[in-house]
N, C-alpha and C positions, 0 to 999 in steps of 0.2 A: 321340478327343481328341488334339489337337495341342499338345504341351507346347513352350514356347519360353523361352529366356533372352534378355533384351533390355536395352537401355539407354534410359532415359527421363530427361531433365533431368540427364544426367551420372551417374545412379545405376543400377547394374546390378540387375536383379530377374528374376523368372521368373513364368510363368503359363501359361494355356492360351488358345488362339485360339477365338473364337466369332464366326463371320462376319467382320465388319470391326472387331472389338474384341478386346482382350486383357483377361482377368480376371487382375489382378495379385495372385496369391496369395502372392507373395514379401513383399508388404506386411503380410499377416496372419500368415504362418508363418515369416517371416524370422528371428525370435529363436530359434526352436528348430530350424529347417531353413534354414541360410543359402544353400543352393543346391539345384538340382534333384537333384544326386547324393545328397545327404543325405535329401531327401524320398522319392526312389524307393527308397532303402534301408529305408524305414519302410513303414507301411501307407498308401501314398499315395492310393489311391482314396478311402478313408475320410476322410483329412485334407483332400483337395481338396473333397470333397463338403461337409464341415463348415465350410469357410472360404469357399466360393464366394459365398455370399449377402452376406457382409460385405466382401469384397474389392473394391477400386476397379476400375472398368472404364475402359480408355483406348482411344482410337482407334489403330488400327495405324499410320496415317500422318496427320499429320506428327509426332505426339507421340513415337513410338518411333523413335529415330534409328539404332540398330544392333541386329542380331540375331547370335547366336552359335551355335556348335555346341550341341546339346542338353546335353552335359555338358562345359563348358569347363574344369573343374578336372582336371588330369592326376593319375593315380594312380601315384605312384612313391615 
């Protein structure tokens, strides 16, 4: 599974890549896990699995304008 942090319509989110789409799990888990770092710190395979069916799917291009390092939030 390829996890990504991306920007779509000016809003940063995260999800996983499936062929030519991204399943935007940040839309469904964002209230409890605002970024991938917080998701990975939890039981993320179970969380991803439980939210994947209801998460929106978006085309990689042209809808996602920017991609970031997997964990863009520095730990300091």
